[in-house]
N, C-alpha and C positions, 0 to 999 in steps of 0.2 A: 430303606435297609428294612432286609424281614430280619423280626425278631425272633419267633415262635413259628411254627408248622403243625396241625393236628390233620393227620389220618381220619378221613371222613366216610363211612361206607354204609348208602343206604340199598336195602332190596327190592325195587319195586318189581311191583305185578299189575301183570294185565286183567288174571283174571283170575282171581281166586280155586278154579275147578281146576286151570289149568296148569301143573306147576310147571313144561314149558313156557310161558310166557312171562316169566323170571328173571329178572338180571341185576345184575349189578351194578353203582352206580359207583364212580372213587372218586372224595374232592377233598383238596386239600382248604382246612380254616387257614388264615398267616395274618398272623396277625405284626403290623410293620412299627416300624420305631417308636413309629410317629403316636402308633395307637390305630394307627385302621385297620380293619377289616378285608381282606379279599376275601372271596370262594371259589378258589380255582381248579378247576377241571383236571384229570387226570387225559392229560391230552400231551403227545410230543410237538405239535403247532405250533400249543398255545406260550406265547413268550415270561408270561405268568408260572407255565407251569417250567420252564427253559430255567426261569431262578431260582426256583426251586432246589430245581437238579447239580446247577453248582453252589449256592449253600450247603450240601448239603455233600457234595466233591471239598470243599472246605471245611467239615469239619464235625458240620452239626447235624442233629438228630431227631429225624420225625418222633412227635409223641406218639400215640394210639386213643 
């Protein structure tokens, strides 16, 4: 069961001289009620991400 979810955004640069090589990566840091920590990618095909969406739909809030 999910206890808390934090949104984590990283900007990845392949080459600092070319700004077109920058991309944003979104992951979610999930803390379960058992205290386990999961890093979940923002990917609709990922079942852990689907669980996050259900958790939010149930009225919970993702923290920044």
